[in-house]
C-alpha positions, 0 to 999 in steps of 0.5 A: 899566747896562752889563755886559759880554757875550762879547767886547763890552758890552751896555747895559740900558735901559728901554722909555721910555728908548731914543728908536729904540724911542719912534721905532718905537712912535709909528710904530705908533700912526700906521699904527693912527689911523683920523683924518688929525690923529691920524696927524699927531700921531703921526708928529710925535711920532716923528719929533720924536725924530730928532736927525740921522743916526746913526753917520755916521762909522762904518766897519763895514759893519754898522753903516753898513748898519743906519743907513742903514735906520733914515734911510729909515724916517725919510724914509719917515714924513717923506713920510707926514706932508707927504702928510696935510698936503696932505690937510689943505690946508697945501700952504704948509707942505708947500712949505716943508719939501719945497723943502730935503728934495728939495735934500737928496735929489735922486734920491728920486723920491718927493719930488719928486712930493709937491714938485710936488703941493704947488707946484700947490697953492699956484698955482705950476704952472709950478714944479711942472712945472720940478721934474719937468723937473730930475727927469727931466734929473738922472735921464738925466745921472747914471743914464740913466733916465727918471722912475717911472710915478707921478712921470709920472702926477703931471706928467700930471695937472699938464699936464691940470689935474685938478681932484682935485689942488686938493683933498684926496681926501675933497673930491675924492669930495665933492658940489664934484666932480660935473661934468658930462662934457665930450661928444667934439669934433665938428667935422668940415665938412659932406660934399658931395653931389656928391662926384666921382670919386677912388676910387683915392685913396679907398680908399688912404686908406681902407685907410691908415685902417685899424684894423690898422697896418702895424706890427702889433699887437705895435706900434701906433702913431699913422695919419698920412696927408698929402694933398697936391697944388696949390691948388684940387686938391680935397684938402680935399674928399676928406679931409673925405669920408674922415673922415665915412666913417671917423667912426663908428670914433673914438667919442672925437672927430673934429676939423677944425682950419684949420692957415691954411698958406696963407690970405688971412685971416691968418698960418699958425697957429702950433702952440701957438695950434693946441694951445690949439684942441685942448686947449678942444675937450677940454674944458680951460678956456682959464685952465688952459692951461699957457703953457709950449710944451712942457708944452702938447704934453705936455698934449696928448699926454697927454690924447690917450694913451687916446682913439680920436680923428679929427683933420684938420689941413687947409692945412698949410703945413710939417711942423714946424706939424704935428708938435706936433700929432701925438697920443700915442694908438695907436688915433687917424687924423690926416689932413694936408692940405697944398700942400707934400709934408710930407717931414719928417714921420716916420711919415706915409704920403703921398698926392699928388693930381694934378688928376683925369682929364678924365672925372672933371672932365665928371662933376663938372660933370654932377653940378653942372649936371646931366648933360642940360645937360653931354650937350647941349654935350659938346664945350664941357664938354671943352673947359671941363675942359681949359681948367680944367686938370681943377682941381677948384676952377676946375671948381666955379667954371665950374658956380658961374657956370653955375648963376648964368647959365642963359642961358649956354651952355657954349660961350659960358663956353669961349669967354671962358675962351680967352683965357690973359691974362683966364682966372684973372679969368674963374673967380671968383665970390663970395669964391672966386677961382682966382687968389687960390688960386694967388697965396697959393702964389706970395706964400709963396715968398722974392723970388728965387723969386719972380722965377724964377717971373715969369721962367718966365713969359716963356719962350714954350715949354711946359717948360725944364730948369735950364740954361735957367732959369739963362739966363732968370733969369741965375743960376748953374745950381745956385741955378736948379736949386735954385730950380726944385726949391723951386718944384716942392715949393711946387706951382707947377711940375710934373715929368713927367720927371726934370730938366725943369719944366713948368707946371700950365696955370692956374699958367702963366696966372698966372706969363705974367701976372706977367711981363707986369707987367715988360715990360723985365725979360721982353724981356731975360730972352728975349733970354738965353734966345734966346742960350742956345738958339742957343749950345747948338743949335750945339754939340749940332748939331755932334755929330749933323753932325760937320764942320758948321760953326757958323751964327754968323760967326767974330767973334762970341762965345758969350754969356755967358749961354748955358749949353749942355747937356752932350751927349757924343755924337750920340746925347745931342746928338738925345736933347737936341734931341728934349726941346727941340724944341717949346722951339726952335720956340717960342722961334724963333716968338718971336725972329720975331715981335721982329724978331730975323732974324739969330737967327732965320737962325742958329736956322733953319739950326742946327735944320734937320739936327736936325729931319732927323736926328729925322725931323720933315720938316714942321717942318725945311721950316717953320724953313727957310722962316723962315730965308729970309725972314729973310735977304731981310730982312737982305739977306745973300745969303749966309744966303739962299743956305745957307737956300735950299739947305737948303729944297731937302733936305726938299722933296726928302724929301717928294717935292716935287722941283720946288719942291726943285729950285727952291730949289736953281737960285734958291741956285745964282744967288746963289752965283755972283752973290756968287762963293761957290764952296762955296755953289755946290757945295753947290746943285749937289749939291742939283740933282744929287740932284734929277736922280737923283730924277727918273731924269735920271742923266747931268745928275746927273753933269754937276752933280755934277762941277761941284760937286767941281770947285768943291769943290776949289777951296775948303777944303771940309768932308768932309760936303759932298764925301761928298754929292756923291760918294754922289749921284755913286756912286747915278747910276753905279750907275743907269746901269751905271757899276758899277766907277765906282759902287764906286771913288766909295762907297769915296771916301765912306767913306774920307772919313767915317772920316778925318773920323769921320762915322758917316753919311757912312761907312753912306751909303758902305757902303749906295752900295757894296753898291749897286754890288756888287748892280748886278754880281751880286755879291751876297754882297759886297754883303751883307757891305757892309750888314752893316758898314752895319746895325751902324753905324747901330746905335750911331747915333741918328736914325729914319730912317737905317737904312730905306735899309740894310733897303731894300737889304737887301730887294733883294739878299735878293729877287735871292738868292730869299730871299723870307722875309728880304726881306719882313722887311727891306722890312716893317722898312723900312716900319715906320721909315718911317712915322715920317718923310716920305720918299715916294721911299724909300717907293715904293721899298721897296713896289715891292720888296716887290710884286716879292717877292710876285709872286715867290712867286706872290701877284699881288693882294698884290704888285699892292697894293704896286705900287699904293702906291708908284705913288699916291706916285710920282704924288703926288711926281713920281717917273717912275722909281718910277711906272714900276717901279710900272706895270711891277709892276702889269702883270705881277701882272695879266697873271698874276692876271687876264689879259693884257687887263687888265694891259696897261691898267697898262703904261707909255705916257708914262714913259720907259724905265727901267733894271732896278728896284732901290730906291735906298739914300739916306744918312741918320741911321740907327735899328736894324739888322735882325735 
């Protein structure tokens, strides 16, 4: 019946006439049902009344809202009916209904969750997981949210293949559900009873595994510690030892997994395969493992989310291999061992593992062999540790061999290991081989890197920088540098200082063995390297000794493979020489062995002044001898003359005056025979300097004047002329010809400034100070010494400041400023400890002795004079010997009585001019304060 009601109409019907009322009664009945079948029947009755959406075209907000509420009640009823059908085991029916329903309502998460369960129960696990991923992507794209916790829980259940999803809840509580729990996995290898050393590393590792993560309790996260180092460095041993110490903190399991990153038994373990192993360890049957990689990762993370586990992943190849294996549980600990650094494993704490100290190596031998056996051969044991490069794997192989051969002494095995060519072959026992372990790292590198590694083995030196490696391998510098860094990351190279690369001793043996198998390539690489070092050394030497011409003839061109270093001044050049000195000497030795005489002569002549500037007088002497020998074999008188003239200088600095004078005279004879005026002048300059050292000043002046005349007829270098003038000024000052000495020194300063030669300028300023001091103008002398010291501060050689300090000490003594004189004198001696210059050292001791005598400290003064006497006797320095004997006599006369002092009066030595130490030109160091 339809009746009017206010402004509208109202229909009057009975309860059985309106389907909405019947729908509500059926839902109430379903809620009251005690059985599944009864609830299903009631819901089917209710849903059977549905004829489609109510008022779909209504424009009334009130009616539209009411219609939406009714639609939601309908969908709720359908969801409940589908849940019940799943409980009845009618999963196929549920899938048939759910597929179109989910397509119609894609954002209704509860429907997607039901469809996932239904698909899983009909054996379509992959489709069930795809429904989840589709829902997750849709929610992210349209709403920017993730699925609800209920949906995520269903997803995790499906990933874990939980048995409860396969049957109804009633069945799940029955007898069939009773299964024995899977015991926690415990697969750690055994700990070594003779674990030795590594206290610092173990302490740090245990600290990182502490229960309180660095981020604090508010943000707990899984703890990851990586232990990386070269093959055989003891990474696994340390990690296993630490894992056993920590095992009781992780009751849900301790799992060891070899990732086979570097293994002779097969390729690295793929993450998918590794996850399968880990999931099986947690009780997941093999036939229930998801095939999809992301699903397998999800299952692993879900199963570890609430567990407290320790996971030791051994021998990882790269971060990508480990990243999928990291568990989700914040209470888990992951230890990873690897050869390369796993820098891309976010959140990990790295523990680099270098070979242990020698003391730990000795202790390990003692633990394995017995301390008594090791103590009986301490030197041999220490040699074994050194020959093994302190590498734990090599030391254990050595210990095993000695255990298996009790008749062998430690010294006998050390003798077998001394030959680098066969050392790796000796470090093998049963299936354990140091060579194999190292070769696995080599084999993992790309072909270009392997070639560079082999050619580095052909390098005769100890380390290499980027330019040298580029020359050695014939590569562009950037390419060489990149490959060096890759070899460093692979632990095939070490780096002790930035930009320089070296080998571990056993890796060097592997590289040299690899180079020896390709001798032609190695020889070509060494030739390129020799060209590089020769060119680079000549360029750097030109900065150390301004005005110096190249040792290569003008017709020779720079080898195209040589890549010189970029020093920008003398200090940078000397720093390069200091870094490369061992390599340059090694390359020179190889060139000599291979008969490359012209390279030997040129490189030796290039190195000599730089070795002198660095204070390496013995090395300077050795290379110049090589140069002279090579020049004679070549039959090149010009090279031989240059070598002999250069050889005279270190002889002089070492106080071996007679040998130096002989070399200079032989060189002069060669120069005169070949008409080499410049060479003859250079030789006469050396001869004059030796006459000065012997106190034969008139002879020195004669030789030096001849040198100047010859230089005036040649295109002489400023440095050559300055050397002659500096020696001439020294002789003039010693003879009391102060005005001439002053004028000569000023010429040295003028020429040096014009040529930009700071070393020559320091020499001239020191000579000018000497002349002023000899003339009694002590304040003027100090002014010149201050200039010399300031200039010396800007140069880089260690012995150049010593002559300036020596002159300071003498001038201060003359002024009665004894404290300052002693300070300057001892500062000079401190510098001279780094170089061998006996003449200057004797002069400084004589000055210090005189200062102590002036202060009434006769015993101290005599001690310094005695030191000067010993130096002068060994070097044949007659002038300093006379000064030393005179000082001893004066000290004894005042301190012990004239009868004892008389014994030290000079008898055979000729009378010498008034004693003052001579200042010599040279490279410099820091000035006095």
